[in-house]
C-alpha positions, 0 to 999 in steps of 0.5 A: 543519620541512618546507621546500618550494622551487619553482625556476623555469627561465624567471624568477628569483624572490627570496622573502623571508619575514619572521620570526615577529614580523612581521605578514605574509609578503612575496613579491617577484619580480625579472624582472632576472637578475643575471650569474653569478659565477665560482663560483656556488653552487646551494645556500645554507647553511641560516640559523640558527634565528630568522634572516631568510631570505636571497635564494637565488642563481639556478640559471641565470645571465643569460649562460648564458640568452642564450647557450642561448636566442635572443632573441624576434624573431630570426627574425621581427621582427614577433614583437618588436613590441608588441601593438596595443590592443583598440581599435586592433584593432577599428578596423582590423577595421571598416576592412577590413570597410568595403572591398568585396572584402576579407575580415576577418582573422578570417573563413574564406575558404571561407565567402565563396565563392559557392554553386554553381548548383543544376543543378551541385550533386551530389545523389548518394546517399551510401552508408554502408558495411555491416558485414561479417557475417564480422566480426560479434562473436559473442555470448558464452555463459556458465555462472555458478558460485558456490563457497564460499557453501554454508558461509555459507548453511548457517550462517544461517536466511536463504536466501543463495543465493535472495537472490542469485539474485533480484538477480543480474545474471548470472542476469538476463542469461540466460547471454548477454552481448554481449562479455567486457567486459559479462560482466566488469561483471556479475561485478563487480556480482554480487561486490558483491551477494554481499558486501552479502548476507554483511555483512547476515548478519554476515560483514564480512570476506568476500572475493569473487574473480571469474574467467572460464574458457574452455571447452575446446570449439573455439569456447571457449563457453560460458565459466565465470563464476566467483564464488569466495567466502571468507566468513571468520569471522562477527561476533557481539555482544560487548556490547549497550548502550542509552543511555536514561533509566530506564523505567516499568516498569523494563527496558522497553527491554531486555526488548523489544530482542530481541538477545543477546550472542554471537549473530551480528550480523544486520542484519534482526534488529537492524532488527526489534529496534529497530522493536519498541522503537519500537512498544512504547514508545508502547504503554506510555505514551511517545508521544514516544519516539524510537529513535536511530541505532545504532552498531556497533564491529567488532573485526577481531581478535576478530570481536566487535561492540559495539552501542550504541543511543541512545533518547530517551524523552520524558515518560510521558503520559496522555490529556487532551482533544481539539483539532481543526484544518483543514477540519472535518467535525465538532468535538472533542466528536464525536471524543471519542465515537469514542475508546475511551479516557477522559481520564486513562488511560495513553497507548497508541498502539493506542488512537490507531490505533483512533481514526484508523481510526474517523475514516477509517471515517466516510467524511467525510475526504480525509485525517485525522491524530491525534497527541499534543501536549505540554501541560506539565501534570504529574500527581501520578504524574510523568506529563504530560497530552497533548492529542490533535490531530485534523487534518481535511481534510473530503472530498466529503460526497455520494455517488451509488451504483448496483447491479444484479442478476438472478434467475429469478422475481425479474427484473432489479433496478436500484437507485440512491441519493444520500447526503449523509453529513454533512447533519445534523452530526455524521454525520447522513446523508440517503439517497434511493434508488430501485428500478426492476425488472421485478417491483419498483419503489419509493423511500425517504428515510432519515435515518441518524445514525452513531455516535449518542451512542456509538461504532458505534451507528446510528439510522435513521428513514425512509419508503418506498413499494414496488410488488411484482408477483410470482407469489405476490402483488401489493402496494402498500405504504407503510412508516414505521420507526425502528431503533437498531442495532449492526451490522458494516460492511465496515471494522468487523466486530463479533463481537456485533451487535444491533438494535431497531426499530419500524414501521407499514405499510399495504399493499394486497395481492392473493393467492388467496382460497380462499373466493371461489375467485379472487384478491382484493385486501385491505387490511392495517394492521400495527404491529410491533417487531423485535429482532435478535441476531447472533454473528459469528466469521468473518474477513470480512463479504462473503467469509468463509473460516473461522469461523461466524455465528449470528443470531436475529430476532424480530418481534412484530407485530399487525394494527391494522385490525380490532382488535389481533391479535398474532402472532410471526414468528421466524427463526434463521440459522446458517452455518459456513466451513472452509478446506481448504488455501489455495484451497478453502473448505467452507461450509454454512448452515441457516435455520428460520422460524416464525409463531405466533399467526395463520392463514395467510389472516389474515397479509398475503401479504408477511409470509409465508415463501417459499423459492426464489431466489438468496438461498434455494434455488437451482435454483428461481425466486424464491418458487417453493417451498411451497404453491400455489393451484389455478393453480400460483402460490405462496401462502407459508406460516407456516414454512420450512426451508433448508440449503445446502452449497458448495465454493469454489475460488479462483485469483487473482481468480477462483473456482469454486463447486459447491453443493447447496441444499435447502428447503421452505415449510410451511402449519403454524406449525412446519416438519416437514422433510418434502418438501424440494426440492433444487437443484444447480449451479455458479457463478463468482466474480470477487473485487474489493476490495469483495466477490466478483461472483457468477454462479450457474447451478442446476437443480432435482433431481427437476424438476416440471412448470412448473419451469425447467430452469436458473435464473441468479442474478447478485449481489454477495457470496457466497450466504451 
């Protein structure tokens, strides 16, 4: 039994504690001190076990206290008087305040003195003492040194020195401190930093000492700020245990937890291994799996650590139906169109991520989430069916867009559009656009259904009117068209694309009539089909740096005005991209086009091939190459060939491009690759999150009379 006795010098206390059978303890305090017996004992003998405690004899007796301590009020009788009550004190205070000329007892006499007149008030400026420059504390210069870290740094894949330097307070101070206290604080902070870095790599017993050594120089500077590191022995895994139910397939967690007994205990490896388990389990049918908090028990004697990881698996699951919630842009039925998985398939989080990205790609949501819900429905194989909950927050469906461009011969172009992306649900958009330019003016109205019955399939139908005034021809055209396609988008770049379409157009066009020897207006009514097939193995839609592309376009058409005269227009495009280092890309492209089954004069001028301009052969004006009329204006041809090569150099968000383009348009149906014209130039790029802004300046090589010395092209996206 541990007893504690409290002895008071100013008052005597007698404490009685009831025995074990009592219900409570009683504390009794006596303020009357008995007189001292002749031989008082200060320590009472201990009572027998189980007996009640007796009163303790006082240490100081009453006679001694009165003899040594004089009574209160001996010098000042007022001190021995009883205190007045609060009510009496407040009444006396009010009485004093009511009498003029008297000051309340609690008031400061200085506060009731009258203020001096303004003309006697001292308004002299107070001058503060300036510090003596001679007494200014000199700035402390220091040199940081680390000793003992090299051994640990060489034993790990991580660069410990670089990690330390990136976060060091001493290094951030630039070798200067206001005083030694500041330098000492930085040393302490950096010593803790080194200890954290070493612990993250398995050195849990590391010790770091700090020291400041004076320089032998006269002024004692610079001082040496020393960090003395003793890493100790590195801890390793002694055992690895996973607390989890059995998985299907067996050993799924152990296989993906990339930790081995005997290897060093490195925090980054542990976190990476646990993250891998957390990723793999939902990919293998466990949507509700959760990785718990690890436990690592270190043994300082053996320098081994026992690692334990609890994992809650939850049920193995299969995909079921869909449920939507929130402010809807479309219902569960269209969500199922976007999903790349079928009901009954084993749950895979990668399919869920793909669905989430497809929902974001519609552009119809401010926020959207996809997560599994348990249904409790157990399948014959022991898996549970889960419902996919799609939580929607529909965003603004309307969009206004504008764009502008300039090209020599093509002039200035300004385009604007208004789009309601979900006017005809689901994903039925209405797009109204207008074009205003120096050479072209037009308007169109297009209905577009995205993900039309199948993921990534687009249906379009529209009407447009266009007025064109070029050197090659003048045309006023109306067009009706439909198209079904599988195309790439800035978000979804697809390897294989295709498109099928049909159109009917009526046009009034003016070009040179060699039979009349002058320009003449003619009317054309054309109906046609189109088919397109593309292969894209590049890494970007708008700014590729590696890979290749190929595309073939076939357009069987026919003149409908005077009977039916069919013909076939076709074009083959290819481009390739090759990176040289991290900043340079070599790019090249080629194009060949043919028209079979019709003569040039019978073909509407707007359906002929032309070359020249920013998207064709730079260095020449828009549609400038090829056959010309007697006045020197281009008249187009039945075939063409083009080629280009670029060297693209990028630095940050900017880039420089050097290029050489060549091409020609021919009167015959198949190009013969003779008479190729070449242009060369340089361009600038500003890379944005939606593609590079392009400005190119080019000149024709072997320039002929009437051709511009320089041509400028401004647009968005690379030339190819």
